[in-house]
N, C-alpha and C positions, 0 to 999 in steps of 0.2 A: 588571827583566825584560827577557828578550832582545831584543835591535837586530833590527827585519822585515829589514833588509837585509845579515845577515849570513849567508851558505849555509852549512851543516854543512860540517865536512872530510869528507873522502871518506876509509875505511878500509882501509890496505893488507891484503895476502894478507902472514902471517908464514910465509915458506918455511920458517925451519925449527924451529917447531911445529908446522908440519905433515910435516914429516921423522922428527918427533918422534914425534906420532901415528902414521904410517904405520904405524913401525919397530917401535911396541906391537904393534901388532896383527896385525906380522907373526910375533914372540914371541910372543904369545899365542896365533894357531892353531899355532903350532908345537909348543905346548906341552899343548895341548890333542890336538891328535895323540899325543901322546905321543911325538915327536920322530919319529916316519914320516912322510915327506917327498915328496910326491905327485913330483916331481923325481927321474930316475934318480940322478946325480949333480952334487953342486955343485962347479966351480973359481974358485976364489973370486980370478984372475984376471979371471973375465970383471967381478965387483962393480970392480975396479980401471979395469980399460977402460972400464965405464959411469959411474966416477965420475970418469974423464981428460972423458970425453965430455962429462957435465953441467956440467964449470966448464966448457970449453971456450966451450961456448953460451951462460952467465953469462956469461964474459967478451965475448966476441962481440954479446950483446942490451946491454948493458952501455954500451960502446963506440962505437953506433949509436945510440942511444939521446939526445936531443936537453937539451941543457940549459937550463931557464929561470930560472937567475939571473943 
């Protein structure tokens, strides 16, 4: 039997799986619309800039997080 004093571990969000799921949904929507997009044009530089901002925010967040080990 389980010890009644033990608390169950909290499950953490798996960011990689979340991003893969969102990318899969976007690709499925693209295929289902026969490649027609509602955006007038897509500039890959915006994707690169968004990725750089995301990485910067993740690094900033991990640097200010308290370490309890």
